[in-house]
C-alpha positions as CSV (number, residue, x, y, z in Angstrom):
1,M,19.3,23.1,18.6
2,V,19.5,19.4,17.7
3,G,15.7,19.1,17.6
4,F,15.4,21.9,15.0
5,S,17.9,20.4,12.6
6,A,16.3,17.0,12.9
7,M,12.9,18.5,12.2
8,G,14.3,20.3,9.2
9,F,15.8,17.0,7.9
10,L,12.4,15.3,8.4
11,Q,10.6,18.0,6.5
12,S,13.0,17.8,3.6
13,V,13.0,13.9,3.4
14,L,9.4,13.2,4.1
15,P,8.0,14.1,0.7
16,Y,10.4,11.7,-1.0
17,V,9.4,9.0,1.5
18,Q,5.8,9.5,0.7
19,I,6.4,9.4,-3.0
20,A,8.3,6.1,-2.7
21,L,5.6,4.6,-0.4
22,S,2.8,5.7,-2.8
23,V,4.5,4.1,-5.8
24,L,5.1,0.9,-3.9
25,L,1.5,0.9,-2.7
26,I,0.2,1.3,-6.3
27,V,2.4,-1.5,-7.5
28,C,1.3,-3.8,-4.8
29,V,-2.4,-3.1,-5.5
30,L,-2.0,-3.6,-9.2
31,L,-0.2,-6.9,-8.8
32,Q,-3.0,-8.4,-6.8
33,R,-5.2,-10.8,-8.7
34,T,-8.9,-10.3,-8.3
35,G,-11.2,-13.1,-7.4
36,A,-13.7,-12.2,-10.2
37,A,-11.7,-12.7,-13.4
38,L,-12.7,-11.7,-16.9
39,G,-15.1,-14.7,-17.0
40,G,-17.3,-13.0,-14.5
41,A,-18.1,-10.2,-17.0
42,F,-19.4,-12.8,-19.4
43,G,-21.6,-14.7,-17.0
44,A,-19.2,-17.4,-15.8
45,D,-19.6,-18.9,-12.3
46,N,-17.6,-16.7,-9.9
47,F,-18.9,-18.1,-6.6
48,S,-16.0,-20.6,-6.2
49,S,-13.3,-18.0,-7.0
50,G,-14.5,-15.7,-4.2
51,F,-13.7,-18.1,-1.5
52,H,-10.0,-19.1,-1.7
53,T,-7.1,-19.1,0.7
54,R,-4.2,-16.8,0.0
55,R,-1.0,-18.8,-0.2
56,G,2.7,-18.0,-1.0
57,L,3.4,-14.8,-2.9
58,E,-0.3,-13.8,-2.9
59,K,-0.4,-13.8,0.9
60,T,2.9,-11.9,1.1
61,L,1.7,-9.3,-1.4
62,F,-1.5,-8.9,0.6
63,Y,0.4,-8.3,3.8
64,A,2.8,-5.9,2.1
65,T,-0.1,-3.9,0.7
66,I,-1.6,-3.5,4.2
67,T,1.8,-2.6,5.7
68,L,2.5,0.0,3.0
69,G,-1.0,1.5,3.4
70,I,-0.4,1.9,7.1
71,L,3.1,3.4,6.6
72,F,1.7,5.8,4.0
73,A,-1.1,6.9,6.4
74,L,1.4,7.4,9.2
75,S,3.8,9.4,7.0
76,A,0.8,11.6,5.9
77,L,-0.1,12.1,9.6
78,I,3.4,13.0,10.5
79,N,3.6,15.4,7.6
80,L,0.4,17.1,8.7
81,L,1.7,17.4,12.3
82,I,5.1,18.9,11.5
83,S,3.9,21.4,8.9
């Protein structure tokens, strides 16, 4: 009987978890700075901007985006398996 109540709780909470993860994932993707800035659209040299090392907040944001993407994919898989 315990398994069924836990499953029901998971089914009721999982959509809200997926919504929160998707919003956080969108925010992380939008906050990342691209290597080819606006100057690339007007013919500026973009070769040096494509090869840089992520440091500080940029590196943390990069890893957070990967982690949120994996968590969102796992939550979608769990939702698929329990429904």
